[in-house]
C-alpha positions as CSV (number, residue, x, y, z in Angstrom):
1,M,-26.6,28.3,-7.5
2,F,-23.6,29.2,-5.3
3,N,-20.9,28.6,-7.8
4,F,-19.5,32.1,-7.0
5,L,-18.4,30.7,-3.6
6,R,-16.4,27.9,-5.2
7,P,-12.9,28.7,-6.4
8,S,-12.6,28.1,-10.1
9,A,-9.9,25.9,-11.7
10,P,-7.1,27.5,-13.6
11,G,-8.1,28.6,-17.1
12,G,-11.7,28.0,-16.3
13,A,-11.2,24.2,-16.8
14,R,-14.3,22.1,-16.0
15,V,-14.9,18.5,-14.9
16,E,-16.8,16.9,-17.7
17,R,-18.6,13.5,-17.6
18,I,-17.0,10.7,-19.5
19,N,-18.8,7.9,-21.2
20,P,-18.2,4.9,-19.0
21,K,-17.3,2.7,-22.0
22,D,-14.7,5.2,-23.1
23,A,-13.3,5.3,-19.5
24,V,-13.0,1.5,-19.4
25,A,-11.2,1.4,-22.7
26,K,-8.8,4.3,-21.8
27,V,-7.9,2.8,-18.4
28,A,-7.3,-0.6,-20.0
29,A,-5.0,1.0,-22.6
30,G,-3.1,2.8,-19.9
31,E,-4.2,6.2,-21.3
32,M,-6.1,7.3,-18.2
33,T,-5.7,7.1,-14.4
34,L,-8.8,6.0,-12.5
35,I,-9.4,7.2,-8.9
36,D,-12.0,5.9,-6.4
37,V,-12.8,8.6,-3.9
38,R,-15.2,6.5,-1.7
39,D,-14.3,5.7,1.9
40,G,-12.8,2.4,3.0
41,M,-16.1,1.0,4.3
42,E,-17.7,1.5,0.8
43,L,-14.7,-0.1,-0.8
44,R,-14.8,-3.2,1.5
45,A,-18.6,-3.6,0.8
46,S,-18.5,-3.4,-3.0
47,G,-14.9,-3.7,-4.2
48,K,-13.4,-1.2,-6.6
49,A,-12.9,-0.7,-10.3
50,A,-10.0,-2.9,-11.5
51,G,-6.9,-0.8,-11.8
52,A,-8.3,2.2,-9.8
53,L,-6.3,4.0,-7.2
54,H,-8.2,4.2,-3.9
55,V,-7.9,7.8,-2.6
56,P,-10.7,8.6,-0.1
57,L,-12.0,12.1,-0.6
58,M,-10.7,13.2,2.8
59,A,-7.1,12.2,1.7
60,L,-7.3,13.7,-1.8
61,K,-5.3,16.8,-1.1
62,M,-2.5,14.9,0.7
63,K,-2.3,12.0,-1.8
64,C,-2.9,13.7,-5.2
65,D,-1.4,17.2,-4.8
66,P,2.0,17.3,-6.5
67,A,3.2,19.7,-3.9
68,S,2.6,17.1,-1.1
69,P,5.4,14.8,-0.1
70,E,2.8,12.0,0.1
71,C,1.6,12.5,-3.5
72,L,1.2,9.1,-5.2
73,K,3.9,8.3,-7.7
74,D,1.3,6.8,-10.1
75,L,-0.2,10.2,-10.8
76,S,0.9,12.8,-13.5
77,L,-0.6,16.2,-14.1
78,D,-0.5,15.6,-17.8
79,K,-2.2,12.2,-17.9
80,P,-6.0,12.3,-18.0
81,V,-7.8,11.3,-14.8
82,A,-11.3,9.9,-14.2
83,V,-12.8,10.0,-10.8
84,Y,-15.7,8.0,-9.4
85,C,-17.6,7.5,-6.1
86,A,-21.0,5.8,-5.4
87,S,-23.2,8.1,-7.5
88,G,-21.1,10.8,-9.1
89,A,-21.6,13.7,-6.6
90,R,-18.4,13.4,-4.6
91,S,-16.4,12.6,-7.7
92,Q,-17.5,15.9,-9.2
93,G,-16.1,17.8,-6.3
94,A,-13.0,15.7,-6.2
95,G,-12.5,16.4,-9.9
96,Q,-12.8,20.1,-9.3
97,M,-10.1,19.8,-6.6
98,L,-7.8,17.9,-9.0
99,L,-8.1,20.7,-11.5
100,Q,-7.3,23.3,-8.9
101,M,-4.1,21.2,-8.1
102,G,-3.0,21.5,-11.7
103,Y,-4.3,18.3,-13.4
104,K,-4.9,19.2,-17.0
105,T,-7.7,16.8,-17.9
106,V,-10.2,15.5,-15.3
107,Y,-13.4,13.6,-15.9
108,N,-16.2,12.5,-13.7
109,L,-17.0,8.8,-14.4
110,G,-20.0,8.9,-12.0
111,G,-20.4,5.8,-9.8
112,L,-18.9,2.4,-9.5
113,Y,-22.2,1.1,-11.1
114,D,-21.5,3.1,-14.2
115,W,-18.0,1.4,-14.5
116,H,-19.4,-2.1,-14.0
117,A,-22.4,-1.5,-16.4
118,A,-19.9,-0.5,-19.1
119,G,-18.1,-3.8,-18.8
120,G,-15.4,-2.7,-16.3
121,A,-14.1,-5.4,-13.9
122,I,-14.5,-5.1,-10.1
123,E,-11.6,-6.0,-7.7
124,R,-12.5,-7.3,-4.3
């Protein structure tokens, strides 16, 4: 409803949902980076998707922006990224932020449950 208030990503790029089974396969093949944007308490309570980078939503700009000196070295603007949280709401916003930072292809996986239901392993 208030999308006119939200800055758009370069080129009108959008965060699309990805089929969780596709995400599991692409992460396993090293073709996609997976980012967990939940907070530390959520991570401690339920674990995280195997191979996912944990970048709490509040730290996303600092840890994922290529212009930041603290940007994680495991990230590349050109490598597809999938983002997840508990339900998919925060990850949608995080995905939009990543597009604004210059990431070319960003997907919303949804929640950790979606990853696990598609056969993705959980790390504790």
